[in-house]
C-alpha positions in Angstrom: 115.1 252.1 72.2 115.4 253.1 68.5 116.2 251.1 65.4 117.4 253.2 62.5 114.9 256.0 61.8 112.1 254.3 63.8 110.2 256.4 66.3 110.8 256.4 70.0 109.6 253.4 72.0 108.6 251.3 69.0 109.7 248.0 70.6 106.7 246.5 72.5 107.1 243.7 75.0 104.7 241.1 76.2 101.5 242.3 78.0 100.7 242.0 81.6 97.9 239.8 83.0 97.8 240.2 86.8 94.7 239.9 88.9 94.9 241.2 92.5 92.1 240.0 94.9 91.3 240.7 98.5 88.8 238.9 100.8 88.1 240.0 104.4 85.7 239.1 107.1 84.7 241.2 110.2 84.0 239.5 113.5 82.3 241.5 116.3 84.0 240.8 119.7 82.3 243.4 121.9 79.9 246.2 121.2 82.7 248.5 119.9 85.4 246.0 119.1 85.8 244.2 115.8 88.4 241.7 114.6 89.1 241.8 110.8 90.7 238.8 109.0 92.1 239.7 105.6 93.5 237.5 102.8 95.1 239.3 99.9 96.3 237.6 96.6 98.6 239.4 94.2 98.7 237.8 90.7 96.0 235.5 92.0 95.9 233.2 89.0 99.8 232.9 88.9 100.0 233.9 85.2 103.6 234.4 84.0 104.2 238.1 83.2 107.4 238.2 81.1 109.8 241.1 81.3 111.0 243.0 78.2 113.2 241.1 75.8 116.8 242.1 75.2 116.9 245.1 73.0 120.6 245.6 72.3 121.1 244.7 68.6 124.7 243.6 69.0 124.1 241.4 72.0 123.7 237.7 72.1 120.5 238.1 74.2 118.7 240.3 71.6 115.1 239.3 71.5 115.4 236.9 74.4 113.3 237.2 77.5 115.5 236.4 80.6 113.2 237.0 83.5 109.6 237.2 84.7 107.7 239.4 87.1 106.8 238.4 90.6 104.8 235.1 91.0 101.7 234.8 93.1 102.0 236.4 96.5 99.5 235.6 99.3 99.4 237.5 102.6 97.1 237.1 105.6 96.4 239.7 108.3 94.4 240.4 111.4 93.3 243.8 112.4 91.7 244.8 115.7 89.3 247.8 115.4 88.3 249.5 118.6 
């Protein structure tokens, strides 16, 4: 958005602090078979990542942050490799 004669995209919102981690372990079942257990963590430390504030100058929500990005998400998985 632009304000007056300001350049394009001069309004900067809050930064993003998201750490994604994955841990996995392989188990041998037979000579050629493996079972893989996976655990994946998205936004592992559950840091709030705020969305952009309201940028409409005539609006009552100007400068107000109304939402946040996704919270921590954890997923587990099993994979059979043969």
